[in-house]
C-alpha positions, 0 to 999 in steps of 0.5 A, spaced: 895 712 791 891 718 788 884 717 787 881 721 781 873 722 780 870 723 773 864 726 772 861 725 765 856 730 761 851 725 761 848 718 761 850 716 754 857 718 754 858 714 761 855 708 757 859 709 751 865 709 755 863 703 759 862 699 753 868 701 750 872 699 756 868 692 757 869 690 750 877 691 751 877 688 757 880 694 761 879 697 767 877 705 768 885 706 769 887 702 763 882 706 759 885 712 761 892 710 760 890 707 753 887 714 751 894 717 753 897 712 749 893 714 743 894 722 744 901 721 744 901 717 738 897 722 734 901 729 737 908 730 734 912 733 740 
């Protein structure tokens, strides 16, 4: 298993992402994977 440490620019950025993951019932890993899915959908190959 690989562990990743994420550093946020400031407390507001952390709070926004924490609320987003909580609202959607995700873990940090789930939020990251959903972000990957969105980037792939929006970026033509």
